[in-house]
N, C-alpha and C positions, 0 to 999 in steps of 0.2 A: 189291300186284300189280294191274296195269292191263291185263289181257288179257281178250279175249273168252272167255266160258265158256258152256257149255250143260250143263244137268244131265242125267244119264242118264235120268231119268224123262221129260223132254221128248222125248228121242230115242226112247224106248220107245213114245211116242205115234205114231211113224211106222211102227209095225208093219204096219198095214193097207196103207199105201202100198208098203212093202217087199215084202210078200207078194203083192200083187195088181197092182203097177205103178201108174203115174200120177204125179201131181205133188203136192207139198206145200210149205208155207212154214214155216220154223222160225227163231225169233229167237235170236240170240246177243247176250249182254249184256256190257257192262263199265260201270263207274260212270257215265261221261258220255254213253254212247250205246248204241243198239241197232241191229243190222244184221240184216236178214232173209236167210236162206239159202233160195234157191228150188231145190228138189230135184225132179229128174225121174228116175223109175225105170223101167227096162225089164228084164224078166225073161226068162230062158230056163230050160231044165230044171235047170241046174246053178248058175247065178249070178244075182245082182242087179247090174245095171249102172246106176250112178248118175252123173248130171251135176249139179253143184252150181254155182249162180250167185250171186255177191255183187255186185250192180250189174253192171258190164260184164265182170267177171272170172269165169272158170269153172275148175272142177277136176273130175276124174272119179275114180271108184274102183269096183272090182268086188269084191263080197262074195259068199262062198259061201252058198248057200241054207241048208244044214244047219249052218252054223257057229254055235255057241252064243255066241261072243264078237262077232258081227257088229255089235251095237248099240254096244258099247264102241269097236269099230274105227271105226264111223261117227262117233261123238262125237269121237274123237281126230282124225279126218280133218277134220271141220268146224272144230274149234278150231285145228288146224295151219294150214289155209288162211286163216282169218280173222285169225290172229295172225302171219302172215308167215313161218311156218316152211316154206313151200314157195315156189316161184318165183311162182306166181299169188297166193299169200298176201301176199308182199311188195308186189306191185302194189296189192292191196286195202288194205293198211296205208297206203300213200302216198295212195291215193285218199280214204280216210277222213280222214286228216290234212288234206288239202286242203279237203275238205268242212267239217270242223270250223273250219279257219282262215277259210273264207268266212263261216260263221255268225258267228264272233267279230267279223270286220271289218264285216260288214253291220249288226251291232248298234250300231256307233259312227257310222254314216253318217247325215247329215241327209237328210230327205225329198228325193227326186229324184236322189240319187247312187247309183251301183251299183259294186260291187267285182268285179273279175275276178282270181282267184287262179291262180298258176302256180308250179310247182317251179323252183328255181334249181340251179345247179351248185356253189354255195357251201355247203360242209358246215356252216359256222357260221351261215349265214342261208339255210336251205333254202326259205323261203317268200317269194314276191314277190306284189305286188298292184298293179293299176292301178285308179284310181277315176275314173269318168266320170259325166257327167250324161246325161240322156235323149237328147241330141243326139250323144253320143259324144265330147264335149270332155273332155280329160284334166284332172282337178282335182288328182290326187296320184298319186305312185308311192312304194312303200315296200318294204323288205325286213325280214324278221324271223327270229329264231331259233326262235320258236314262235308259236302262234296268238295268245297274249296280247301278246307283243312286237310282232307285226305290227299288231294292232289299236291299240296305243299309238302306234306309229310313224305310222299313218294319222291318228289323232286329233291328233297333234302337227303333222303336215303341213297339216291342215285348220284349224289354229289353235284347236282346242277345248281346254278345260281338262280335264286327265286326271281320271278318276274317282277319288274318295277323297282329293282334295287340298283339301278345305275348301269346295268349291262349294256353292251353295245351290240347291234346286230352283226 
């Protein structure tokens, strides 16, 4: 399973923020990355009104103050948004995939080159990149089916030897 998760114990640590209002940050994890959920809580006599932000994407939920299951509901909501099971969550998933692709491609670039990642409309190669130098001159463009394939395509276009093919340090 490769989904973002948050344990209920971590969500229970938000009790003070839920009861008194304010803001908190809560990490969601999956094996290769961690994303912080920035939570803003406003209360009224009956409800907790939460705005959650994952990078540039937001979601909101209203929880009843007296509901004994509100922490489980909050955990489920955070996981749903982070894992793309809501409209804003799908945007977050795409943004995270692009950030991870940028990290992978950047690792294969020689000093002085920079990658710019973009989504494509090709479902078989959803990642695209342009590699430039500090002056903005294009050194390579590539497409890939995943972050690893994209990094390998860039490496090939730049004439580098692929990792794990017998090269010596």
